[in-house]
N, C-alpha and C positions, 0 to 999 in steps of 0.2 A: 547392459542397461538401455542401449539403442534399442533393443526389442521392446522393451518394457513402455520405452516413449512413445513408439508405434502404436502398442496397444492402448496405451492411455489415447492417444490423437484419434484411433478407429473410435472406439469408444465414445469419444467426445463428438464425432462426427455421425456418428448413428443416434446418438440423444438428439441433437440439436434438429438434425434431419427428422426424426420421430415427433419431436415436438411442433418443429413449424410444419409437418404434414397433418398431424392431428388439429391443429388451431386451423389450417387453412379450409380443410374436411370439413371440419364442425361449423364454421363460418359462410360455408358456400352452400347455395340450393340447389347449385346444377349437380345433378347426378353424375351427369358426363366427365365434370370437372372435379367430381368426388373420385371416379372412376382410374381418371389419369393420375391423380395424385397418389392414391391407392396404389398404383401399378409403379410410381416412381418410387414409392417407398419400397414397396416391395425387391426393385431391380437394386436398390440403395442395398438393403442386407444382402442379397446376392452378391454386390461387389465387392461388400465387406468379408464375406465368407470365401472369395476367392482370394483377396488380399491374406486372409487368414492361412488359406490352403498355400499359397503361394511364400509364404514365408515359412510356415513347417519344411516346405520341400527343400529350400533353401537351406536352413540349419541342417536336415537330414544329411544334405551334400557336402556342409562344410565337416559335421560330423564324420559322415566315411571318408572322406580327406584328410581330417586328422588322425582316425583310427589307423586309415594304411600308413601316414606317416609315423606314428609309434610303432607301429607293426615293424616298418622298415629301421626306424631305430633300434629297436629292442634284437633285431636279428642283428645288425651289425655290431652290437653291444656285443653279443652272444660270441660272434665271430672275434673279435678284439680280445674276449676273456679267454677264449681258448689259444689265439694266437700268444697272450702272456702268458698263460700255462705252460705252454712247446718252449718258448724262451726260458722259462723260470724252470722247467727240467730238464734243457738245455745246458744250463749254467750249473745245476745241480750234477748233470752228472761231469762237466769237467771239472768240477772243483775235488768230485770225489776220485776222479782220475789223477789229478794232480798231488793228492797227497798220500 
């Protein structure tokens, strides 16, 4: 849910910057100012792309950590299952010897 909000916020920021950049560039007759405005717009797009890449990186790190934790828990579960099987086998052998 939080990442969806970040995506919406990034889209809104990008859209607002695009509209403002377009309005300023159209209304300005100074070519240098239009060039600076276009450069800022491209820079904003680059920053938004880097934010998205950073978010993906964080998600991959979290997924890797969770995968490792799940693997550890599965291994622990298998160990406990083997221990329980040994205990059940020992109880069964003791019962058979007692009869």
